[in-house]
C-alpha atoms as a printed R data frame, in Angstrom:
    type eleno elety resid chain resno       x       y       z
1   ATOM     1    CA   MET     A     1   0.136  -0.072   0.117
2   ATOM     2    CA   GLN     A     2   1.227   3.397  -0.661
3   ATOM     3    CA   ASN     A     3   2.289   6.749   1.242
4   ATOM     4    CA   GLY     A     4   2.492   5.709   4.265
5   ATOM     5    CA   SER     A     5  -0.835   5.343   6.073
6   ATOM     6    CA   ASP     A     6   0.499   1.998   8.124
7   ATOM     7    CA   VAL     A     7  -2.990   0.080   7.235
8   ATOM     8    CA   SER     A     8  -1.875  -3.166   7.111
9   ATOM     9    CA   GLU     A     9  -3.446  -6.899   7.387
10  ATOM    10    CA   PHE     A    10  -2.103  -6.223  10.918
11  ATOM    11    CA   GLN     A    11  -3.845  -3.229  11.803
12  ATOM    12    CA   SER     A    12  -7.184  -4.454  10.781
13  ATOM    13    CA   ARG     A    13  -7.123  -8.190  12.610
14  ATOM    14    CA   ARG     A    14  -4.198  -7.474  15.205
15  ATOM    15    CA   TRP     A    15  -3.529  -4.200  15.774
16  ATOM    16    CA   ARG     A    16   0.467  -3.018  16.340
17  ATOM    17    CA   HIS     A    17   1.505  -1.909  19.392
18  ATOM    18    CA   ARG     A    18   4.051   0.841  20.060
19  ATOM    19    CA   PRO     A    19   5.225   1.194  23.695
20  ATOM    20    CA   ARG     A    20   6.469   4.770  23.160
21  ATOM    21    CA   ASP     A    21   6.602   7.153  20.388
22  ATOM    22    CA   PRO     A    22  10.402   9.120  19.593
23  ATOM    23    CA   TYR     A    23   9.026  12.202  18.762
24  ATOM    24    CA   HIS     A    24   7.374  12.338  22.463
25  ATOM    25    CA   ASP     A    25   9.311  14.417  24.932
26  ATOM    26    CA   TYR     A    26   7.016  13.446  27.792
27  ATOM    27    CA   SER     A    27   6.356   9.621  29.241
28  ATOM    28    CA   LEU     A    28   2.909   7.965  28.409
29  ATOM    29    CA   SER     A    29   2.246   7.331  31.727
30  ATOM    30    CA   GLU     A    30   2.202  11.170  32.279
31  ATOM    31    CA   MET     A    31  -0.050  11.563  29.304
32  ATOM    32    CA   PHE     A    32  -2.542   9.156  29.750
33  ATOM    33    CA   ARG     A    33  -3.305   9.417  33.887
34  ATOM    34    CA   ARG     A    34  -5.728   7.620  35.316
35  ATOM    35    CA   ASP     A    35  -8.259   9.816  35.918
36  ATOM    36    CA   THR     A    36 -11.233  12.009  34.172
37  ATOM    37    CA   VAL     A    37  -9.882  13.011  30.546
38  ATOM    38    CA   PRO     A    38  -9.471  16.705  30.512
39  ATOM    39    CA   CYS     A    39 -11.167  19.418  27.545
40  ATOM    40    CA   LEU     A    40 -14.162  17.048  26.825
41  ATOM    41    CA   ALA     A    41 -16.006  19.519  24.552
42  ATOM    42    CA   TYR     A    42 -18.795  18.313  22.252
43  ATOM    43    CA   PRO     A    43 -17.807  18.976  18.821
44  ATOM    44    CA   ALA     A    44 -18.573  22.146  16.997
45  ATOM    45    CA   GLY     A    45 -22.772  21.110  15.794
46  ATOM    46    CA   MET     A    46 -23.547  18.087  18.058
47  ATOM    47    CA   THR     A    47 -26.027  18.658  20.817
48  ATOM    48    CA   PRO     A    48 -25.480  16.568  23.419
49  ATOM    49    CA   ILE     A    49 -28.294  14.002  25.179
50  ATOM    50    CA   ILE     A    50 -26.809  13.317  28.000
51  ATOM    51    CA   GLU     A    51 -25.124  16.193  30.000
52  ATOM    52    CA   PRO     A    52 -21.290  16.022  30.037
53  ATOM    53    CA   SER     A    53 -21.242  15.713  34.315
54  ATOM    54    CA   GLU     A    54 -23.149  12.458  33.670
55  ATOM    55    CA   ILE     A    55 -20.344  10.630  31.494
56  ATOM    56    CA   VAL     A    56 -17.245   9.829  33.157
57  ATOM    57    CA   ILE     A    57 -14.223   9.051  30.478
58  ATOM    58    CA   ARG     A    58 -11.116   7.430  31.983
59  ATOM    59    CA   SER     A    59  -8.422   5.076  30.716
60  ATOM    60    CA   ALA     A    60  -9.699   1.615  31.804
61  ATOM    61    CA   VAL     A    61  -8.190   0.173  35.116
62  ATOM    62    CA   PRO     A    62  -6.319  -3.338  35.045
63  ATOM    63    CA   GLU     A    63  -9.594  -4.896  36.958
64  ATOM    64    CA   ALA     A    64 -11.590  -3.434  33.524
65  ATOM    65    CA   TRP     A    65  -9.266  -4.343  30.571
66  ATOM    66    CA   THR     A    66 -11.380  -7.635  29.703
67  ATOM    67    CA   ASP     A    67 -14.926  -6.317  30.011
68  ATOM    68    CA   ALA     A    68 -13.691  -2.564  28.195
69  ATOM    69    CA   LEU     A    69 -12.510  -4.989  25.306
70  ATOM    70    CA   LYS     A    70 -15.498  -7.370  25.152
71  ATOM    71    CA   LEU     A    71 -17.676  -4.351  24.615
72  ATOM    72    CA   LEU     A    72 -15.088  -3.089  22.319
73  ATOM    73    CA   PHE     A    73 -14.944  -5.983  20.030
74  ATOM    74    CA   GLN     A    74 -18.984  -6.968  20.084
75  ATOM    75    CA   GLY     A    75 -18.770  -6.415  16.351
76  ATOM    76    CA   LEU     A    76 -16.222  -8.626  15.517
77  ATOM    77    CA   PRO     A    77 -17.292 -12.108  14.231
78  ATOM    78    CA   GLU     A    78 -17.744 -14.436  17.110
79  ATOM    79    CA   ASP     A    79 -14.931 -16.564  15.565
80  ATOM    80    CA   MET     A    80 -12.502 -13.250  16.211
81  ATOM    81    CA   ARG     A    81 -13.460 -12.184  19.338
82  ATOM    82    CA   GLY     A    82 -11.803 -14.322  21.618
83  ATOM    83    CA   ARG     A    83  -8.436 -14.520  19.645
84  ATOM    84    CA   GLN     A    84  -8.421 -10.783  19.535
85  ATOM    85    CA   LEU     A    85  -9.542 -10.401  23.223
86  ATOM    86    CA   GLU     A    86  -6.404 -12.795  24.261
87  ATOM    87    CA   ALA     A    87  -3.896 -11.291  21.798
88  ATOM    88    CA   SER     A    88  -4.849  -7.826  23.506
89  ATOM    89    CA   LEU     A    89  -4.598  -8.800  27.335
90  ATOM    90    CA   ASP     A    90  -1.262 -10.876  26.696
91  ATOM    91    CA   GLN     A    91   0.061  -7.348  25.036
92  ATOM    92    CA   PHE     A    92  -1.552  -5.643  27.923
93  ATOM    93    CA   ARG     A    93   0.257  -7.949  30.308
94  ATOM    94    CA   ALA     A    94   3.478  -7.486  28.899
95  ATOM    95    CA   GLU     A    95   3.496  -3.814  28.310
96  ATOM    96    CA   PRO     A    96   0.759  -2.615  30.603
97  ATOM    97    CA   ILE     A    97   1.506   1.227  29.054
98  ATOM    98    CA   THR     A    98  -0.006  -0.051  26.052
99  ATOM    99    CA   ALA     A    99  -3.281  -0.219  27.767
100 ATOM   100    CA   ALA     A   100  -3.081   3.658  28.611
101 ATOM   101    CA   GLY     A   101  -5.387   4.438  25.667
102 ATOM   102    CA   LEU     A   102  -8.673   1.773  26.158
103 ATOM   103    CA   LEU     A   103 -10.798   4.751  27.341
104 ATOM   104    CA   GLU     A   104 -14.095   3.599  28.822
105 ATOM   105    CA   ALA     A   105 -17.305   5.183  29.684
106 ATOM   106    CA   LEU     A   106 -18.808   5.234  32.644
107 ATOM   107    CA   SER     A   107 -22.461   6.616  33.876
108 ATOM   108    CA   ASN     A   108 -23.166   5.971  37.644
109 ATOM   109    CA   ASP     A   109 -20.615   3.261  37.738
110 ATOM   110    CA   SER     A   110 -22.029   1.607  34.938
111 ATOM   111    CA   ARG     A   111 -19.717   0.957  31.956
112 ATOM   112    CA   VAL     A   112 -21.668   2.798  29.126
113 ATOM   113    CA   GLY     A   113 -19.325   2.767  26.317
114 ATOM   114    CA   ALA     A   114 -15.531   1.603  25.448
115 ATOM   115    CA   VAL     A   115 -12.694   3.048  22.529
116 ATOM   116    CA   TRP     A   116  -8.991   2.316  21.877
117 ATOM   117    CA   LEU     A   117  -6.782   4.643  20.502
118 ATOM   118    CA   GLN     A   118  -3.192   3.132  19.663
119 ATOM   119    CA   LEU     A   119  -0.165   5.565  19.126
120 ATOM   120    CA   GLN     A   120   2.453   4.554  16.784
121 ATOM   121    CA   VAL     A   121   5.559   5.613  15.619
122 ATOM   122    CA   GLY     A   122   5.839   8.322  12.846
123 ATOM   123    CA   ARG     A   123   3.333  10.598  14.737
124 ATOM   124    CA   VAL     A   124   0.339   8.593  13.819
125 ATOM   125    CA   ALA     A   125  -2.396   6.932  16.286
126 ATOM   126    CA   ASN     A   126  -4.585   3.619  15.354
127 ATOM   127    CA   LEU     A   127  -8.288   3.857  16.614
128 ATOM   128    CA   TRP     A   128 -10.726   1.085  17.237
129 ATOM   129    CA   PRO     A   129 -13.926   2.984  16.581
130 ATOM   130    CA   PRO     A   130 -16.487   3.514  20.040
131 ATOM   131    CA   GLN     A   131 -18.386   1.146  20.722
132 ATOM   132    CA   ALA     A   132 -21.658   1.582  23.269
133 ATOM   133    CA   ALA     A   133 -23.173  -0.571  25.789
134 ATOM   134    CA   ALA     A   134 -26.869  -2.188  25.096
135 ATOM   135    CA   ASN     A   135 -27.260   0.192  28.567
136 ATOM   136    CA   ALA     A   136 -26.377   2.957  26.760
137 ATOM   137    CA   GLY     A   137 -29.932   2.844  24.808
138 ATOM   138    CA   SER     A   138 -30.740   5.505  22.957
139 ATOM   139    CA   GLN     A   139 -27.953   7.587  24.478
140 ATOM   140    CA   ALA     A   140 -25.301   5.594  22.492
141 ATOM   141    CA   ASP     A   141 -24.526   8.129  20.320
142 ATOM   142    CA   ALA     A   142 -23.665  10.839  22.583
143 ATOM   143    CA   VAL     A   143 -21.453   8.511  24.604
144 ATOM   144    CA   ALA     A   144 -19.858   7.579  21.507
145 ATOM   145    CA   GLN     A   145 -19.221  11.181  20.494
146 ATOM   146    CA   LYS     A   146 -17.375  11.757  23.821
147 ATOM   147    CA   LEU     A   147 -15.128   8.695  23.361
148 ATOM   148    CA   LEU     A   148 -14.452  10.110  20.164
149 ATOM   149    CA   THR     A   149 -14.051  13.533  21.739
150 ATOM   150    CA   ALA     A   150 -11.470  12.233  24.307
151 ATOM   151    CA   THR     A   151  -9.224  10.521  21.821
152 ATOM   152    CA   ILE     A   152  -8.694  13.458  19.689
153 ATOM   153    CA   GLU     A   153  -7.769  14.996  22.617
154 ATOM   154    CA   LEU     A   154  -5.013  12.506  23.351
155 ATOM   155    CA   ALA     A   155  -4.013  12.335  20.185
156 ATOM   156    CA   VAL     A   156  -3.236  15.759  19.991
157 ATOM   157    CA   ARG     A   157  -1.611  15.583  23.706
158 ATOM   158    CA   ALA     A   158   0.789  12.859  21.959
159 ATOM   159    CA   LYS     A   159   1.674  15.657  19.051
160 ATOM   160    CA   SER     A   160   0.030  12.737  16.657
161 ATOM   161    CA   ARG     A   161  -0.602  14.502  13.106
162 ATOM   162    CA   MET     A   162  -3.515  12.176  12.361
163 ATOM   163    CA   ILE     A   163  -5.731   9.446  13.478
164 ATOM   164    CA   GLN     A   164  -7.069   6.691  10.933
165 ATOM   165    CA   ALA     A   165  -9.668   3.796  11.673
166 ATOM   166    CA   LEU     A   166 -10.947   0.792   9.518
167 ATOM   167    CA   LEU     A   167 -14.360  -0.227   9.315
168 ATOM   168    CA   PRO     A   168 -16.412  -2.721   7.891
169 ATOM   169    CA   THR     A   169 -17.932  -1.354   4.473
170 ATOM   170    CA   ASP     A   170 -21.592  -1.738   6.136
171 ATOM   171    CA   ALA     A   171 -20.779  -0.050   9.684
172 ATOM   172    CA   GLU     A   172 -22.786   2.926   8.550
173 ATOM   173    CA   ARG     A   173 -23.420   4.154  12.187
174 ATOM   174    CA   GLU     A   174 -19.974   4.310  13.291
175 ATOM   175    CA   ALA     A   175 -19.131   5.746   9.981
176 ATOM   176    CA   GLY     A   176 -21.756   8.519  11.003
177 ATOM   177    CA   ARG     A   177 -20.084   8.989  14.427
178 ATOM   178    CA   LEU     A   178 -16.435   9.267  13.061
179 ATOM   179    CA   ARG     A   179 -17.685  11.846  10.366
180 ATOM   180    CA   THR     A   180 -19.456  13.800  13.179
181 ATOM   181    CA   ALA     A   181 -16.222  14.060  14.945
182 ATOM   182    CA   GLY     A   182 -14.222  15.251  11.536
183 ATOM   183    CA   PHE     A   183 -13.113  12.456  10.114
184 ATOM   184    CA   GLU     A   184 -13.161  11.506   6.716
185 ATOM   185    CA   HIS     A   185 -13.498   8.404   4.487
186 ATOM   186    CA   ILE     A   186 -10.305   8.602   2.675
187 ATOM   187    CA   ALA     A   187 -10.118   5.040   0.828
188 ATOM   188    CA   ASP     A   188 -11.519   1.492   0.658
189 ATOM   189    CA   LEU     A   189  -8.652  -0.864   1.159
190 ATOM   190    CA   LEU     A   190  -8.466  -4.075  -0.381
191 ATOM   191    CA   TYR     A   191  -6.355  -6.924   1.409
192 ATOM   192    CA   LEU     A   192  -4.128  -9.695  -0.769
193 ATOM   193    CA   VAL     A   193  -2.962 -12.541  -0.063
194 ATOM   194    CA   SER     A   194  -0.035 -14.806  -2.443
195 ATOM   195    CA   PRO     A   195  -0.359 -18.048  -1.043
196 ATOM   196    CA   ALA     A   196   3.614 -19.970  -1.198
197 ATOM   197    CA   SER     A   197   2.001 -21.790  -4.638
198 ATOM   198    CA   SER     A   198   1.785 -18.644  -6.483
199 ATOM   199    CA   PHE     A   199   5.382 -17.728  -5.147
200 ATOM   200    CA   PRO     A   200   8.242 -18.332  -8.087
201 ATOM   201    CA   SER     A   201  10.765 -21.306  -7.339
202 ATOM   202    CA   ASP     A   202  13.660 -19.497  -9.075
203 ATOM   203    CA   ALA     A   203  14.971 -15.722  -8.834
204 ATOM   204    CA   PRO     A   204  13.113 -13.953 -11.433
205 ATOM   205    CA   SER     A   205  15.371 -12.934 -14.195
206 ATOM   206    CA   ASP     A   206  13.729  -9.497 -15.449
207 ATOM   207    CA   GLY     A   207  16.633  -7.075 -15.660
208 ATOM   208    CA   LEU     A   208  15.699  -5.665 -12.272
209 ATOM   209    CA   GLU     A   209  18.520  -4.843  -9.287
210 ATOM   210    CA   PHE     A   210  17.663  -4.351  -5.682
211 ATOM   211    CA   GLU     A   211  19.927  -2.493  -3.651
212 ATOM   212    CA   SER     A   212  19.292  -3.195   0.293
213 ATOM   213    CA   PHE     A   213  18.747  -0.369   2.775
214 ATOM   214    CA   SER     A   214  21.755   0.942   4.990
215 ATOM   215    CA   ALA     A   215  22.660   4.039   6.421
216 ATOM   216    CA   GLY     A   216  24.378   5.721   3.639
217 ATOM   217    CA   SER     A   217  21.371   5.647   1.178
218 ATOM   218    CA   VAL     A   218  18.568   6.809   3.887
219 ATOM   219    CA   ALA     A   219  18.559  10.264   1.419
220 ATOM   220    CA   ARG     A   220  17.984   8.193  -1.580
221 ATOM   221    CA   PHE     A   221  15.496   6.275   0.001
222 ATOM   222    CA   GLU     A   222  13.510   8.971   0.793
223 ATOM   223    CA   ALA     A   223  13.819  10.698  -2.038
224 ATOM   224    CA   VAL     A   224  12.431   7.797  -3.936
225 ATOM   225    CA   VAL     A   225   9.936   7.080  -1.819
226 ATOM   226    CA   GLU     A   226   8.794  10.703  -2.127
227 ATOM   227    CA   ARG     A   227   8.958  10.354  -5.634
228 ATOM   228    CA   THR     A   228   6.629   7.344  -5.705
229 ATOM   229    CA   TYR     A   229   3.955   9.423  -4.637
230 ATOM   230    CA   LEU     A   230   3.813  11.619  -7.729
231 ATOM   231    CA   ALA     A   231   0.216  11.003  -9.256
232 ATOM   232    CA   THR     A   232  -0.244   8.080  -7.168
233 ATOM   233    CA   CYS     A   233  -3.307   6.031  -7.805
234 ATOM   234    CA   ASP     A   234  -3.080   4.884  -4.006
235 ATOM   235    CA   CYS     A   235  -4.763   6.895  -1.523
236 ATOM   236    CA   PRO     A   236  -3.488  10.102  -2.520
237 ATOM   237    CA   ARG     A   237  -5.334  12.167   0.009
238 ATOM   238    CA   MET     A   238  -2.706  11.004   2.087
239 ATOM   239    CA   ASN     A   239  -0.295  12.672   0.668
240 ATOM   240    CA   GLY     A   240   1.514  15.915   2.272
241 ATOM   241    CA   VAL     A   241  -0.182  14.631   5.604
242 ATOM   242    CA   ARG     A   242   3.356  13.806   6.979
243 ATOM   243    CA   PRO     A   243   7.108  14.594   6.251
244 ATOM   244    CA   ILE     A   244   8.783  11.655   4.350
245 ATOM   245    CA   GLN     A   245  11.187  11.380   7.617
246 ATOM   246    CA   GLU     A   246   7.830  10.242   9.479
247 ATOM   247    CA   VAL     A   247   6.545   8.001   6.916
248 ATOM   248    CA   LEU     A   248   9.731   5.967   6.989
249 ATOM   249    CA   GLU     A   249   9.525   5.730  10.247
250 ATOM   250    CA   GLY     A   250   5.926   4.351  10.366
251 ATOM   251    CA   TYR     A   251   7.128   1.955   7.501
252 ATOM   252    CA   ARG     A   252   9.787   0.415  10.010
253 ATOM   253    CA   GLY     A   253   6.926   0.048  12.933
254 ATOM   254    CA   VAL     A   254   5.685  -2.812  10.732
255 ATOM   255    CA   GLY     A   255   6.239  -6.293  11.326
256 ATOM   256    CA   GLN     A   256   9.878  -7.033  12.312
257 ATOM   257    CA   PHE     A   257  12.102  -4.965  10.273
258 ATOM   258    CA   ASP     A   258  15.408  -5.794   8.661
259 ATOM   259    CA   PRO     A   259  16.975  -3.327   6.620
260 ATOM   260    CA   ALA     A   260  17.990  -6.341   3.981
261 ATOM   261    CA   ASN     A   261  14.173  -6.444   3.278
262 ATOM   262    CA   TRP     A   262  13.855  -2.941   2.109
263 ATOM   263    CA   LEU     A   263  14.904  -2.492  -1.375
264 ATOM   264    CA   LEU     A   264  15.654   0.194  -3.809
265 ATOM   265    CA   VAL     A   265  14.533  -1.206  -7.345
266 ATOM   266    CA   ARG     A   266  16.983  -0.302  -9.941
267 ATOM   267    CA   HIS     A   267  16.819  -0.407 -13.739
268 ATOM   268    CA   GLY     A   268  20.164   0.259 -15.518
269 ATOM   269    CA   ALA     A   269  21.859   2.864 -13.529
270 ATOM   270    CA   ARG     A   270  18.702   4.526 -11.902
271 ATOM   271    CA   ASP     A   271  16.590   3.656  -9.204
272 ATOM   272    CA   VAL     A   272  13.046   3.395 -10.441
273 ATOM   273    CA   GLY     A   273  11.583   1.829  -6.932
274 ATOM   274    CA   CYS     A   274  11.185   0.592  -3.912
275 ATOM   275    CA   LEU     A   275  10.039  -2.426  -1.935
276 ATOM   276    CA   LEU     A   276   9.559  -2.525   1.532
277 ATOM   277    CA   LEU     A   277   8.837  -5.393   2.955
278 ATOM   278    CA   ALA     A   278   8.494  -7.247   6.938
279 ATOM   279    CA   ASN     A   279   8.821 -10.080   8.347
280 ATOM   280    CA   HIS     A   280   5.718 -11.552  10.587
281 ATOM   281    CA   ALA     A   281   7.215 -14.769  11.632
282 ATOM   282    CA   GLU     A   282   4.594 -15.400  14.461
283 ATOM   283    CA   HIS     A   283   2.027 -15.974  11.867
284 ATOM   284    CA   GLN     A   284   4.965 -17.498   9.164
285 ATOM   285    CA   LEU     A   285   3.660 -14.628   6.405
286 ATOM   286    CA   TRP     A   286   5.649 -11.397   5.221
287 ATOM   287    CA   GLU     A   287   4.132  -8.487   4.393
288 ATOM   288    CA   LEU     A   288   4.674  -6.200   1.212
289 ATOM   289    CA   VAL     A   289   4.489  -3.062   3.433
290 ATOM   290    CA   TYR     A   290   4.620  -0.787   0.119
291 ATOM   291    CA   MET     A   291   5.790  -0.862  -3.102
292 ATOM   292    CA   GLY     A   292   6.204   2.405  -5.234
293 ATOM   293    CA   ILE     A   293   7.321   2.679  -8.785
294 ATOM   294    CA   VAL     A   294   8.606   6.810 -10.081
295 ATOM   295    CA   PRO     A   295   6.632   8.062 -12.628
296 ATOM   296    CA   GLU     A   296   8.876   8.194 -15.202
297 ATOM   297    CA   ALA     A   297   9.743   3.981 -15.392
298 ATOM   298    CA   ARG     A   298   5.876   3.370 -14.879
299 ATOM   299    CA   GLY     A   299   4.017   1.441 -17.435
300 ATOM   300    CA   GLU     A   300   7.474  -0.861 -18.606
301 ATOM   301    CA   GLY     A   301   6.417  -3.748 -16.251
302 ATOM   302    CA   PHE     A   302   8.870  -3.158 -12.896
303 ATOM   303    CA   GLY     A   303   5.971  -2.990 -10.212
304 ATOM   304    CA   VAL     A   304   4.999  -6.816 -11.959
305 ATOM   305    CA   ALA     A   305   8.827  -7.687 -11.752
306 ATOM   306    CA   ALA     A   306   9.482  -6.203  -8.225
307 ATOM   307    CA   THR     A   307   6.390  -7.526  -7.160
308 ATOM   308    CA   ARG     A   308   7.703 -11.465  -8.171
309 ATOM   309    CA   HIS     A   309  10.704 -10.799  -6.493
310 ATOM   310    CA   ALA     A   310   8.784  -9.904  -3.193
311 ATOM   311    CA   GLN     A   311   7.106 -13.177  -3.397
312 ATOM   312    CA   TRP     A   312  10.713 -15.010  -4.097
313 ATOM   313    CA   LEU     A   313  12.262 -13.776  -1.243
314 ATOM   314    CA   ALA     A   314   9.257 -14.428   1.219
315 ATOM   315    CA   GLY     A   315   9.430 -18.461  -0.647
316 ATOM   316    CA   GLN     A   316  13.268 -17.884   0.284
317 ATOM   317    CA   ALA     A   317  12.850 -17.222   4.152
318 ATOM   318    CA   GLY     A   318   9.789 -19.994   4.747
319 ATOM   319    CA   ALA     A   319   7.115 -18.009   4.301
320 ATOM   320    CA   GLU     A   320   3.230 -19.862   3.970
321 ATOM   321    CA   ARG     A   321   1.969 -16.384   1.979
322 ATOM   322    CA   LEU     A   322   2.589 -12.587   1.576
323 ATOM   323    CA   VAL     A   323   0.199 -10.444   2.302
324 ATOM   324    CA   LEU     A   324  -0.690  -6.491   1.506
325 ATOM   325    CA   ALA     A   325  -3.624  -3.651   1.188
326 ATOM   326    CA   VAL     A   326  -4.233  -1.671  -1.725
327 ATOM   327    CA   ASP     A   327  -6.386   1.032  -2.530
328 ATOM   328    CA   ALA     A   328  -9.621  -0.315  -4.235
329 ATOM   329    CA   ALA     A   329  -9.168   2.371  -6.753
330 ATOM   330    CA   ASN     A   330  -5.798   1.791  -8.025
331 ATOM   331    CA   GLU     A   331  -6.703  -0.184 -11.013
332 ATOM   332    CA   PRO     A   332  -3.224  -0.615 -12.436
333 ATOM   333    CA   ALA     A   333  -1.970  -1.904  -9.302
334 ATOM   334    CA   LEU     A   334  -4.619  -4.405  -9.025
335 ATOM   335    CA   ARG     A   335  -4.089  -5.477 -12.078
336 ATOM   336    CA   GLY     A   336  -0.302  -6.345 -11.337
337 ATOM   337    CA   TYR     A   337  -1.091  -8.289  -8.370
338 ATOM   338    CA   ALA     A   338  -3.497 -10.358 -10.074
339 ATOM   339    CA   ALA     A   339  -1.050 -10.876 -12.503
340 ATOM   340    CA   ALA     A   340   1.394 -12.035  -9.639
341 ATOM   341    CA   GLY     A   341  -1.328 -14.444  -8.121
342 ATOM   342    CA   PHE     A   342  -2.797 -12.238  -5.580
343 ATOM   343    CA   VAL     A   343  -6.724 -12.849  -4.653
344 ATOM   344    CA   GLY     A   344  -8.439 -10.703  -2.210
345 ATOM   345    CA   TRP     A   345  -9.757 -11.586   1.326
346 ATOM   346    CA   ASP     A   346 -11.573  -8.598   2.619
347 ATOM   347    CA   ARG     A   347 -12.615  -4.984   2.284
348 ATOM   348    CA   ARG     A   348 -12.002  -2.004   4.737
349 ATOM   349    CA   ASN     A   349 -13.099   1.841   4.631
350 ATOM   350    CA   VAL     A   350 -10.303   3.784   5.452
351 ATOM   351    CA   TRP     A   351 -11.086   6.794   7.666
352 ATOM   352    CA   LEU     A   352  -8.985  10.021   8.766
353 ATOM   353    CA   LYS     A   353  -8.551  12.741  10.962
354 ATOM   354    CA   ARG     A   354  -6.034  15.434  10.467
355 ATOM   355    CA   LEU     A   355  -4.759  16.576  13.549
356 ATOM   356    CA   ALA     A   356  -1.797  19.015  12.041
């Protein structure tokens, strides 16, 4: 997927947790105090159904983690809820600070809603959209809006530049809540997978060369990646939200970063694109985090050739599959991935809130 949105298969299925953002100059424990979150004003134009004094928003205490997460995951398919709950609780126990963005809404000491904000490297935050409990009744939308206001405030205090959320394509009520809070629907993502049976058995011989990332090639990587965004068909509304250094920092946060798997794509004596791969060893798969071709080299088959090289590398590492996410409107990329043997398995709406 292009342009550093950091929305990958693992954010929709197993969102990534990062204990600290290197851009912060204060601790997360200071930012996420275990008391009511301040500055909980309603968005302009939103008329509250509940008086603000009746709802308390706070970070969930450890004793409340399970119930808050169960509420948050209530919309997931049944076969996913238990796995997502256990994975999240395991993360909280290993790194308690990652639970600080799990907020709950309380009314008369009863839990009426929950939301989860996850701070990521690269000054971006991911959002599990708010869920209201059944006992919220007609107040559900007001509860959700107050939770969203709290998460926006937290992200601002954390100096995030944007908040992003993924929704199922039929989640109309959640989409309406995000829109009211100032989020934009910027793209639809298709999740594609290539099984090992589609991997080439031999290294592709297509005239391309691949140069691994190194300390001496940082500036070249930044320049090439940025040029691949020119006239892009992949999430073009993400352009310019963050500087390229923060985009690359976000890419590095995906899976297990290995500079050997960050590649400049070269043809002849020129850089024609980039190919960024990440290993998810615990799932026996690799992820094609980003692949892009510079404008002057498009239409020459370099994108398909780079994708086949990615499949070959994944196969050499013993991966069972290679996964990626792509803008559903990016027809050239979809044709190329189909030619390389990728098939679709899911679709999500991407919502974005710009903060800076």
